[in-house]
C-alpha positions as CSV (number, residue, x, y, z in Angstrom):
1,M,0.0,0.0,0.0
2,L,1.5,3.3,-1.2
3,V,0.2,6.5,0.5
4,T,1.2,9.9,-0.8
5,G,1.1,12.8,1.6
6,G,1.1,10.2,4.4
7,S,3.3,11.8,7.0
8,R,0.3,13.0,9.0
9,G,-3.5,13.5,9.1
10,I,-5.9,11.5,7.1
11,G,-3.3,9.8,4.9
12,L,-1.4,8.5,8.0
13,A,-4.7,7.4,9.6
14,I,-5.6,5.3,6.6
15,A,-2.1,3.8,6.6
16,K,-2.3,2.9,10.2
17,K,-5.8,1.3,9.9
18,C,-4.5,-1.0,7.1
19,A,-1.3,-1.6,9.0
20,A,-3.3,-3.0,11.8
21,D,-4.6,-5.6,9.3
22,G,-1.0,-6.5,8.4
23,A,-0.5,-4.5,5.3
24,K,2.9,-3.5,4.0
25,I,3.0,0.3,4.1
26,V,4.9,2.8,2.0
27,I,4.7,6.4,3.3
28,A,5.7,9.0,0.6
29,A,5.7,12.7,1.4
30,K,8.0,15.8,1.3
31,T,8.5,16.0,5.0
32,S,11.6,14.1,6.0
33,E,12.7,16.5,8.7
34,P,10.5,18.0,11.5
35,H,8.3,20.9,10.3
36,P,8.2,24.0,12.6
37,K,4.4,24.1,12.5
38,L,3.2,20.6,11.6
39,Q,3.9,17.4,13.5
40,G,5.1,14.3,11.7
41,T,7.6,13.2,9.1
42,I,7.8,10.2,6.8
43,H,10.0,8.5,9.5
44,T,7.7,9.1,12.4
45,A,4.8,7.9,10.2
46,V,6.4,4.6,9.3
47,Q,7.2,4.1,13.0
48,E,3.6,4.5,13.9
49,C,2.6,2.1,11.1
50,E,5.0,-0.5,12.5
51,E,3.6,0.0,16.0
52,A,0.1,-0.5,14.5
53,G,1.1,-3.9,13.1
54,A,2.4,-3.3,9.5
55,Q,4.2,-6.4,8.1
56,G,6.8,-4.0,6.5
57,T,7.3,-0.3,6.0
58,L,9.2,2.1,3.7
59,A,9.6,5.8,4.0
60,I,10.2,7.8,0.8
61,Q,10.8,11.5,0.5
62,A,9.0,12.5,-2.7
63,D,7.6,15.6,-4.4
64,I,4.8,14.4,-6.8
65,R,5.2,17.5,-8.8
66,D,8.4,15.9,-10.2
67,D,7.8,13.1,-12.7
68,Q,11.1,11.4,-11.9
69,A,10.5,11.6,-8.2
70,I,7.2,9.8,-8.8
71,Q,8.9,7.1,-10.9
72,N,11.6,6.7,-8.2
73,M,8.9,6.3,-5.6
74,I,7.1,3.6,-7.6
75,D,10.4,1.8,-8.3
76,A,11.5,1.9,-4.7
77,T,8.1,0.5,-3.6
78,V,8.2,-2.4,-6.1
79,S,11.9,-3.1,-5.3
80,K,11.0,-3.4,-1.6
81,F,7.7,-5.3,-1.7
82,G,7.5,-6.8,-5.2
83,G,4.4,-4.8,-6.4
84,I,1.6,-2.4,-5.5
85,D,-1.9,-3.5,-4.5
86,I,-3.3,-0.2,-3.2
87,L,-2.5,3.5,-4.0
88,I,-3.9,6.3,-1.8
89,N,-3.7,9.6,-3.6
90,N,-3.8,11.8,-0.5
91,A,-1.2,14.5,-1.3
92,S,-2.9,17.8,-1.8
93,A,-2.5,21.6,-1.5
94,I,-5.2,24.0,-0.5
95,D,-5.8,27.7,-1.0
96,N,-9.4,28.9,-0.9
97,S,-8.6,32.4,-2.1
98,G,-10.9,34.0,-4.7
99,T,-9.9,34.5,-8.3
100,L,-8.7,38.1,-7.7
101,D,-6.6,37.1,-4.7
102,V,-5.1,33.8,-5.5
103,K,-1.4,33.9,-6.4
104,S,0.1,32.2,-9.4
105,K,2.5,30.3,-7.2
106,K,-0.4,28.8,-5.2
107,Y,-2.4,28.1,-8.3
108,D,0.5,26.2,-9.8
109,L,1.1,24.4,-6.6
110,M,-2.5,23.2,-6.3
111,H,-2.8,22.1,-9.9
112,S,0.6,20.4,-10.1
113,I,-0.1,18.4,-6.9
114,N,-3.8,17.8,-6.8
115,G,-4.7,17.3,-10.4
116,R,-1.5,16.5,-12.3
117,G,0.3,14.7,-9.4
118,T,-2.7,12.5,-8.8
119,F,-3.0,11.6,-12.5
120,W,0.7,11.0,-13.0
121,T,1.1,8.9,-9.8
122,S,-1.8,6.7,-10.8
123,K,-0.5,6.4,-14.4
124,L,3.0,5.3,-13.3
125,A,1.6,2.9,-10.6
126,L,-0.9,1.3,-13.0
127,P,1.5,-1.2,-14.6
128,H,2.0,-2.7,-11.1
129,L,-1.5,-2.3,-9.9
130,L,-2.7,-4.3,-12.9
131,Q,-0.6,-7.1,-11.5
132,G,-1.8,-6.6,-8.0
133,I,-4.2,-8.5,-5.7
134,N,-7.7,-6.8,-5.7
135,P,-6.0,-3.5,-6.7
136,H,-7.5,-0.3,-5.5
137,V,-6.8,3.4,-6.1
138,L,-8.4,5.8,-3.6
139,N,-8.3,9.6,-4.2
140,L,-9.0,11.9,-1.3
141,S,-11.2,14.2,-3.3
142,P,-14.9,15.4,-3.4
143,P,-18.0,14.4,-5.2
144,L,-18.4,16.3,-8.4
145,N,-21.2,18.7,-7.2
146,P,-22.5,20.7,-10.1
147,D,-23.8,23.6,-7.9
148,P,-21.6,26.5,-9.1
149,R,-21.8,28.1,-5.7
150,W,-19.2,25.7,-4.5
151,F,-16.7,27.4,-6.8
152,K,-17.3,30.6,-4.9
153,V,-17.1,29.1,-1.5
154,G,-14.1,26.9,-2.1
155,G,-12.4,29.2,-4.5
156,V,-12.4,28.6,-8.3
157,A,-8.7,27.6,-8.4
158,Y,-8.9,25.1,-5.5
159,T,-12.2,23.6,-6.6
160,M,-10.9,23.0,-10.1
161,A,-7.8,21.3,-8.7
162,K,-9.8,19.0,-6.4
163,Y,-12.4,18.2,-9.0
164,N,-9.5,17.1,-11.3
165,M,-8.6,14.5,-8.7
166,S,-12.2,13.1,-8.8
167,L,-12.3,13.3,-12.6
168,S,-9.1,11.2,-12.8
169,A,-10.7,8.5,-10.6
170,L,-14.0,8.4,-12.5
171,G,-12.3,8.3,-15.9
172,M,-9.8,5.6,-14.9
173,A,-12.5,3.6,-13.2
174,E,-14.2,3.2,-16.6
175,E,-10.9,2.7,-18.5
176,F,-9.7,0.0,-16.2
177,K,-13.1,-1.5,-15.2
178,G,-12.7,-5.1,-13.9
179,Q,-8.9,-4.7,-13.5
180,V,-8.3,-1.9,-11.0
181,A,-10.9,-0.1,-8.8
182,F,-10.8,3.7,-8.7
183,N,-12.8,5.6,-6.1
184,C,-12.9,8.9,-4.2
185,L,-13.5,9.6,-0.6
186,W,-14.5,12.9,1.1
187,P,-15.6,13.9,4.6
188,R,-19.1,15.1,5.4
189,T,-17.7,17.4,8.1
190,A,-14.4,19.0,9.0
191,I,-11.8,16.5,10.1
192,A,-9.5,17.3,13.1
193,T,-6.1,17.5,11.4
194,A,-3.1,19.8,11.8
195,A,-4.3,21.8,8.8
196,V,-7.7,22.4,10.3
197,E,-6.0,23.5,13.6
198,M,-3.9,26.0,11.7
199,V,-6.8,27.4,9.6
200,L,-9.7,27.3,12.1
201,G,-7.9,27.1,15.4
202,S,-9.0,25.1,18.5
203,V,-12.7,25.9,18.0
204,G,-12.6,24.5,14.5
205,T,-10.9,21.4,15.8
206,K,-13.7,20.9,18.4
207,A,-16.2,21.3,15.6
208,S,-14.7,18.4,13.7
209,R,-14.7,14.6,13.6
210,T,-11.6,12.5,14.2
211,V,-9.5,11.1,11.3
212,D,-10.8,7.7,12.3
213,I,-14.1,8.1,10.4
214,M,-12.1,8.6,7.2
215,S,-9.8,5.7,7.9
216,D,-12.7,3.4,8.8
217,A,-14.5,4.4,5.6
218,A,-11.4,4.0,3.5
219,Y,-10.8,0.5,5.0
220,W,-14.3,-0.6,4.0
221,I,-13.8,0.6,0.4
222,L,-10.4,-1.0,0.0
223,K,-11.7,-4.4,1.2
224,Q,-14.4,-4.5,-1.5
225,P,-13.9,-6.7,-4.7
226,V,-12.7,-4.7,-7.7
227,N,-15.7,-5.6,-9.8
228,D,-18.2,-4.5,-7.1
229,C,-16.8,-1.1,-6.0
230,T,-15.4,1.3,-8.6
231,G,-16.2,4.7,-10.0
232,N,-17.7,6.1,-6.8
233,C,-17.4,9.4,-5.1
234,F,-18.0,8.3,-1.5
235,V,-18.7,10.5,1.6
236,D,-17.4,9.1,4.8
237,E,-20.6,9.4,6.8
238,E,-22.6,7.6,4.1
239,V,-20.1,4.8,3.9
240,M,-20.3,4.3,7.7
241,T,-24.1,4.3,7.9
242,E,-25.2,2.9,4.5
243,K,-22.4,0.3,4.0
244,V,-21.0,-0.5,7.4
245,G,-24.3,-0.1,9.2
246,L,-23.6,2.4,11.9
247,S,-26.5,4.4,13.3
248,A,-26.5,8.2,13.8
249,A,-25.8,7.6,17.5
250,D,-22.8,5.4,16.6
251,L,-21.3,8.3,14.7
252,E,-21.0,10.2,17.9
253,R,-17.8,8.2,18.6
254,Y,-16.0,10.2,16.0
255,R,-16.8,13.7,17.3
256,I,-14.1,15.7,19.0
257,S,-16.7,17.5,21.2
258,S,-20.3,16.7,21.6
259,F,-21.0,20.3,22.7
260,V,-19.8,22.1,19.5
261,P,-21.9,21.8,16.3
262,L,-20.0,20.1,13.5
263,I,-18.7,22.2,10.6
264,P,-19.8,20.8,7.2
265,D,-17.0,20.3,4.7
266,L,-16.8,21.8,1.2
267,Y,-18.7,20.3,-1.7
268,V,-21.3,18.4,0.4
269,G,-24.6,19.6,1.7
270,D,-25.7,23.2,1.3
271,P,-23.1,25.8,0.2
272,T,-25.0,28.6,1.9
273,A,-24.4,26.8,5.3
274,L,-20.7,27.8,5.1
C-alpha cells in the first residue's frame, strides 16, 4: 500500500488502519525533517505504522510535482515489496482564495499536486496495480457537485484542482473496469487535522470529527472486490451508515466535542451553510 502525503493527518490514519490488518505500508511525502508548525515526518509515520502492526514499511521522500520523483517512488516500492496493490492519492495543496486574490505560485502548486500529481502517480503505478491483488486506487477528493456556488465558497482555483482528482478517478474507473478499482472519498464534516487546527484554530478542531471516520470508511472501500466497487465518489458518513451499518448515534464516537456543532466540509450539503 502506497500512500502519498502520508506523514500526518488522514493519509497516516488510513495507513495505520490498514497496517493494523497486516498491510505493508509505504509512506511517501515531502517532510523528512521535523516541520516547525506541523507534526510528523515520513520517518515518524512509518514508525507509527510499525507499531500498529504493519508487516513491512518504507519511508520515501518524494515531491509528486516531479515526474522522476514519482517514478523513483514507484520503483522503490516495487523493489522493496514486489508490487503495488493499493494506492492512496492523498497528497494535496489548498488555498481557498478568490480569483482576484489567488497567487500564481499557489495556483500552480494546487494544480501540479492535486490534479497533475494524482493523475501521474496513478499512471505510473498502474502497470504494477494491474498485476496486484484486488488492486484499488483511492483519491481523497470530493463528489463532483454541479452547484456552481461551491466554486465561490471553495475558490475557483482550488475547486478546479480538487475536482480534477475526482475526474481522474472516475475516468480511470471506466478505462480499467474489472482490472483496477478507482474511487474517491471525502468527509461530510471538517476533520481534526493539523491543517484544520492551523486554519480554524482550536474551535474549528472541536467542531470536527476525528480522522478515524475517514480511515474506517477507506478501509471498507479497500476491502471490496474490484468488480463491485469502482467509479464512486464516497462520503465518509454515508459509507459508515449505509455500507458499514452504523447508526446516527454510533457516529458520535467520531466527534471531538459533543458540545460544539459540526462544521460541514466543502462540496457536500448546502453551500449557503458555510
